[in-house]
Structures are given as C-alpha cells and as structure tokens.
N, C-alpha and C positions, 0 to 999 in steps of 0.2 A: 241473510244477508249480514257476516260480522259489519261492527262498526264500530272506528279505533273512537275512545271517548275525547282522547286530543282533539281529535280532525273535528268533533261537536262544539268544543269549547273556544275554536279557531274558527268555527264556520266554515272551513272547507267543504270541497266536493266529498259527500258520502258512496264513496267507489269501495267495492270489495279490497280485503287487504291483496288481494293476490293479483290486483288488478298491474297491467303491466306498465311500468312509466318509461316516460321519454329516454329515449338515448342519446346522446349528444356525437357525431360523424367525427371520427376520426380526423386529422388532415392528411394521412397518408392512402385515404384510398381514394378512388379514380376520382374524375369530377361527376359518372353518369351515378357512382355509388351514393357519391355524397348528395347529389338531388332527391338521389330517392331518398335517404338516412335524413334528410333534411324533412323531404315532403311525409316521412311519417311520424317525424316527430311532432310539424305542425298540426296531422291529424289527428294524434294523442291529447295537443292541446286542445285543440276542439273536441275531443270526444270529453274531457274534464270538463269544457265550460256546457258543454248539453246534459251532464251530470249533475249540475250545480241546485243548490238545494233554494236558492231563490226563482222564482217564475220568471221576474224579467231578466235574468240573463239567458236563461232558456231559451226565451221569445227571440231577445236579440238575436240569439246564435242560428237558430231557426233560420232569422229571415237572411242570414249573412251564406246560408248554405246552398243556394241555390247557386248564385257567384263560384262559390268555392269550388261547387262539384263542376259546373263549366268549365269552371279553368284548368281542373284534372284531367279531364277526361277530353280536351282539347288535342291534347296528343293520338287519341285516337284517331281523330280527322285527318289527319297526315299518315298515320298506320294503315287507313283503309281504303286509301287514295293510293297510295303507293305501292301497297304490296300484291306481289304476282298470285292471284288464284286460281290461275291452270298447275301453277306450280305446290301451290298447297294442296289443289284436290290432288296433284299424283301423288304427294308426298303421304298421304295419308290412307288413300289404295294402296302405298304400298306396304304404310305400316300395319295396316291390318289383313293384309294380305289377301285382299280380293274377296274374302269370305264376307263384308259386309256390319262386320262386328259393329266397327266405329263408321260406316260410312251412310248416312242417314241418305235413302234417294229422295226423289221425285222428277215426275214425268214431266221434264218440258219441254226432249231434245226436239230434233226430226225424226222422225217413223217410232216411234214410242221410244226414243234413247234417254236414257233416266243417268241425269246426273249428279253429282255427289252433292250435298249439303253440307257445307263446314258450320258444324257447331262448335261454340267457342267454349263453351262449358264442359262437354263429352273432351274438348283438345286437355282444357284444364285438366279433369281429373287424369284422364289418360296421363297426361304429362309427368302429372304425379305421380303415380304410378310407379311410372318409368323411373323417375326420381329415386324413390326409396326403391327401386328392386336394386336400381345400378350403387345405392349406399349400400345395401343389403351384399352386393356381390363385393365391393373393395373389402367389405369388414372378411368377408367369408375368402378373398385369397389374402392380406395380410394376416388372417390367421395361418392361415397356410405356408407364405411365407414363413414366420416365424416358428414355427413347427419344423419347417425344412432347414431354418440355421441352427437350432437348438441339435436337431439330428447330423448337421453337417459337422459340430464342436464337438459331438459326443465321437464323431468316426472319426474326426482328427487326429487323436493319438497313436492309432493303427497304421496312419496312411505317410508317418514319416519318412519310413522306410523305401516308400518308393515315389518320393520323389526326385530325387536324381535321375532317376528311370526314365519318368515324363518329362522332363527337362530336356533330357537327349532329344525323345522326339518330336518335342517341338522346334527342337529348330533343324530340323530335319525336312518339317512341315514347312518349315519358314522357307525353305531351299525352292521347295517346291513349287509354293506358291507366288514366286515373284511374276511369275506370264501371268497370272490370274487380277492380278493387284489395274496394269492396263487397262485388262477388260472392263474391270467394276468402274476405275476412274470415269470410262467412255458411258457408262449404263448411267452414271451421276448426270453428267452434264445432259444426255439425252432428259435424265428425268425432270433436272432444271431450265430447260428449256419447255416442257412440257408447263410446269409450274407456273413459268411468268408470262405463257402463252393464255393461262386458264385464270390468271390471276385475278383480270377484272369479272371474270364470271362465277356468280354463287351457284353451289351446289342446293338443294332440295333441301338439304338438309341444313344447310347455314338461312336460310329464308326462312323455313319453319321456323328453325331455333330462336331467331330476331323478334318475328311475330309473337310466336309463345310467350316469349320473355317480359314482354310488354304489357301482355296479357295479365299474366302474374304478379307483376309487381301493382297493374289498375287494380287487380281481385282483393290482395292484401288494403290495398288504400280503401276500399270501397268495406269489406270486410270489419278494420276497425273503426269506420263511423257507420255502422251499421250497429256494432256493439254501441257506442253513445247515444245512436236515438233509441236505442232499448233500455239505456238507460233514465232516458231523459221522457221516453213516457211512464217508464214505473215511476219518477217523481213524482207525475200530475197528477193533483189532485182534482176533487172536485168533477162529476159526471160532465160538465160544460166544457170545460177545459178540458179534460183527459179525449174527448172526441175533436176539439177544434185538434190539439197537440194530431192523435191519430188522423185526421186529415191530413195537414200539411207534410207528415211522412211518408203518407203514400202518395201524395204530387209530388216527390222528389220523385219518383221513377222516369217521368218526365224529362225530367232537367238535361240529362247526359247528351252529347252531342251525334252518337252511331245509338243504331237500336240495338246492338247487341249490349252495347255497354249501357242502354235500359233492361235491356233483363239480367244483365249481369248485377247491374242494382237490387232487383228485384230478389235474385237468388240472392243473393247477401242479407237481403234481408230474412228468408225462409228460413236461411242453415241458421244463423242468429235465434230466431223463434225456435229454431226443430232443438237446438242447444239449450235453451233457459226452457224449455217447454214444463219440463217435470219439477223444477224449481219453485213455480208458481201458488202463490198461496190463492187462495177461493178469492178472496179481498178483491186484488189483481186479473183476475182472468177477464172481468167484462172488459178491460179497455184494448188488452189483447186481444179478442174475441172479434172486435170493432175492427184493430189496424187490419186484419188478416179478412175481412170483410172489405175493406176498401182498396186493400192493396191486388183484391183480385178483381174489383171494379176494376181499378184503375191499369189494370192488364187488359183486360179484354178493350176497354177503350183506344190502348194505343194499338194491338193488335186492327180492332174494328179502321181505325185511322190508316193504317199500313191500307188495310183491305179498301178503300175507297181511292188511297193515291193509285194499286197496282190496277184496279175497276177503269179509273180514267187514261193513264197510259193504255191501256189494253183500247180504250175506244181511241185512242189518238191513235196507236194503232193499225188497226182498221180504217179510219177513216183515211191516211196514210196510206194502207195498201187499195182501199178502193179508189183514190185517187190516182195511183198511180197505173191500176189496171185498164183507168179511164182512156187516159193519155197515149195507152199507146192500142187502142183499140180501136183498131180505122175501120170495122167489117159493122161498124154501127150506122142509123140512117145519117143521112146532112140532118136534118134538122134537130136533132138531139143536142142537150150541151154535154158535155165533159162528163161531169158531174154524174146525170142521169143517165150516160152511157153505160159508165164505167161502172155506179154505185150500184143499180138495180138488180143485175144478175147476182152481183154479191151477196147482198143482200140478202136476196132470193134463197138462194140457199144455204146462207147460216138460219134464218128463220127456219127452211124447211130440216136442215138438222137439228134444231136447236125442239123441232114439236115431235122429231121422231123420237129422241132422248128422253123428254119427257119435262119439256117446261121449263123454265127458267134456272134450275137450280143449276141445272150442268153447264150452263153457262158463265155461274158463278164458280163451280170445280175450278175452271180454268184460272180461274184467278189465282186460286191460290197455289197455282205453280212458278207464278213472278218468284224472282229471285230473292227481295226484300221480305214480302211476307211468307214467304214459302221456310228460310231461314230464321225469320224470329217464332215462328210458330213452331218450327224445331225448335228452339233453343226453350221457348215456355213451358211447351210440352216437357223436355229434358228435366226442366225443377221440378215435376210433380215425378214424370217417371223415373227418375233416375236418383236420386236426392231425398225427394220427399216419404215419398211413399216405402221405399224400401227399408227407413230408418224404423228402427223395433221398439225405440224411446219416444220416440214421436206421433205415435198412435193416435192420440187426440188433439194432434192439431190435424190429421189428414182427416178424421171424423168431422171435423168442425168447416174443412175445407170441403167437404159433399154436402156438408149443409146447406151451408151458404151457395153453392155454386151454379145451381139452378136459377135461383133469385137475378143474382147480380149480371150474369149472361144475359136475361133476359132483362134486366134493367138498363144494361149497355146497346141494346136494340140493336143486334148483330145481325150477320143475315146468315138466311138457310145454310149456304155450305159451310163456312165457319164455326157457327153452331154446334155443326154437326160432327166436322173434325174437333173439335174438341172438348164434346162430349165423347168421341171414340177414344179420343188417347190418354184423357183423363177420370172423367165418372166411369167410363166401361171398366178401363185398367185399373181403375182402384178395386172395383168388385172382388178381381183377383186376388188382395191382398189377404185376404183372413173374413168372419163371419161377422165381424163388428161394424169392419168397414163398408160392408158387401150391402150389410142392412141398410146402414145407412143412405147408401144409393139407392138402394128401394125404396126407401120412404120420402128420401129428399130430391130425389132425380127422375124416378121412373115413374110414382107414382104422380105426382102433376103433370107429365106427359100425356100417361095415360087417361088421368083425369080431366085433363082438356078433352082429348078426345072424344070419351065417355062419360059425358055430366052426370047422365043417372046412375052411373059405375060410382062415378066421386062422392054424391047426392048418400045414397043408403051408405057405402064405406064411414060418411063421418055421424051418419047416426047411429050407425052402431058404437061410434066410438064414444058418443056423446049417451050412449045408453047405457053402456058399461062404464 
C-alpha cells in the first residue's frame, strides 16, 4: 500500500492513492439521486475516519456505526412491508424461463408444492449481469448505426438522380393513405384509454425494478462501508486491540433491520476480503483470519435465532390448530375438556408420524421450510456457493472458511437439521472446487465428525501423527 509523504506530515488518514474521493451532488439531479449521492458522500467520510491513524478516532466511529447502519437500513423495512412478494416470484420465474436457474425452491406448499425463494443476493447479481448485457447491446447498436450512416453518406452521391422519382411516388402514396389516417387515429384513442385505465396498475417489471433498485443502492453503500471497516482493521495494532476490533466489526452483522440486510452486510464484508486477500502480508493475516472466524460464528448465531423464532411460530400454529379441531369436534365425550378432546388425537398422530420418520430430526427439518429462515439460509449459503468458492483469487480464504466452519457451527450450538443443511450447502459443496479445498474439508470438517463417532479410530490417527 503506497502512502503519500505529504499526508504523513499532515497526519491525515493513510489510504491508498486510488481511494475514491467524495463527490458532491449537482443541483440539477433529481431528489432521489441527490439523497443517494449525499448518502454516498456521507459513507465515504465515515470510511476516511475509519481508516484514521489514531485509535481514538477509529473507536469513536465504530461506536457510531450501529446507529448509522440502522438509519440507512430503515428504508428496507418499508420496502419489505410494501412489496408484492407474489409479483416478485412471478417475475423471477418468468425471467428464469421456469428452468430453476435463479429459482431457489423450498417445499412448503400444500401437497408437496414448491414455492420460489426470493434470494436478494442472486437477484442483485442477475440484475448486474442484465445491466452489463444491456450496455453491451447499446454499444453494439450504436456501432451498427454509425456504420449504416457511413454507408448511407457514401451512397448519397449516386442517389441524387433518383430523388425526383421518389418524391413523385411519395405524393401518390400520401393520397392513397388519407383513408388510413382516420383508422390510425381511432387506434391511438383506444390505446390511450387503455393506458389511462392501467395507469394505477404497475406491471411486474416495474415492481421488480423499484424493488431491486433500492437493494442496488443499499449494496453500494454497504460495500463502501465494508471497505472502510477493512482499513479500520488494517490499521489496528496489538493483538488484543485487533481481536476487539474484529469482534466489533463481526457484531455489526446483527445491526440492520431486515434479515436480508444482515446477510447483505455479511456478503459485502466477504467480497471486500476476497478482493484484498492476495494483497495481505503475513504480518496482517492473523487479524483477518480472526475476523473471518468471528463473522462465521455471528452468521451461525443469526440463523440459530431465526430457527428459534420459526420453531416458536410453528408451535403456536400447532396449538391453534389443535384448539380449532377441539372446538369443532362434537363427537367427543361430554366429560372431557375442549383441549383434551382436540389435542390428544392430533398430538398422537404427530408423535406416531415423527417416530415412524426417525425421531425429532424430521420435526426440526420442517422448521427450515418457514419463509424467513428458508430465505435467510438460502442467501447465507449463496455467499459461499455463488460468491466465495467460485472465485479463483480467494482460494486461501475458502480454505480458511473450511478450517473454522466445523468449530464455529458447534460453538453456536445449532440444531441437527440446521447443522446438516449448512454442512451440505457449504462444506460438501466446497469439496467440488478442487483438491486443496477438498483436503481441508476432509481434514477439518469430516474427520472431527468421524472421530466423534469412532473415538478409537481418532485416537489411533492422533498417535500416528505424533509418532510421525
């Protein structure tokens, strides 16, 4: 990292030379763009304070960050409350062509019906790809138009003799088309009536565009903030100070209001680490390794809390269902209460089904189909499956995630169903990326589970390692 000497004399923040400077919004832009530009300027000022040389300045900014993140993500609460989820699902299915490429599904409907899970991170990436393809297509069309104009200008020299004949033909066509103008005017009136009638209705594309544009702006702000947090830890000295700073940064994942906002902040931090991982020296590697470990633990705690909420809602739903069935059950004996008349057959059937399927694990698996937990689990796993593991320049980061994943999942005290789901979508998926990552998964994830099942085998392997 190159530092300007004049900045060292002024005791300013030591940032790279190519760090983006704040941009002042013009007065001619719209109100929403002005607000967004002002937010960008504000977050860049916060990032410069996060990367300051003085520890007191960095600690003061870290103390202010939770309030700032809550104020920024307050916009997502209204967005998630007002958006039409059914329209978003229809548009996502329509864009994917029904092939399931972007449609993460979960079994939660009646009769085994699968519904589309809205993954914000996947939709952001798809939206960026579409925007890039649209810009590429615009450049291609502009090049084609320029080529056609050049050819037309070259061919105009020989077309001067034919202009008079063309003008005569145009006059004859205008006389013949006078009767068609009235018909075209009537069609335009009908189209205007349809537009006025559907003016209050929004199309699926408009609903999706308004929804994804807010998430794109939020992603950019959180990416800038994650960049500042990276430099905040970069400038931290002494092991205890570094661990405290890493812990405070990792706990910021719980600050945003919505679950998707929390996963988005986690994704932004991981993407910044992916970009800067190869530029780290061995003297700064330890504190960033500790940051990754703490972030994975906080993510597991977030999913565990969502699972507890989903289990509580499921229990309340079962109790309400039992009470409803008891209220309408008139064939029960008169001496029994309403709760005992309705709850005992239902509870007995559920106990029998649970025992037949193999115990309480399958009951916990039903909790994973609840919408908030299912959506958060799909987005959290997409950070590893779609962003981290496919990146060839972040193999070291992927290996470290495989090293600490088992320990952090166990430390978070996850349920069996959630542990198996994360193991399947992260650890086992990482085994397909290459020999180095596969070996790390076998050594640090599969071996501890096999050693717990077979203590004698684990003791023999330990003795062999010590002997060698």
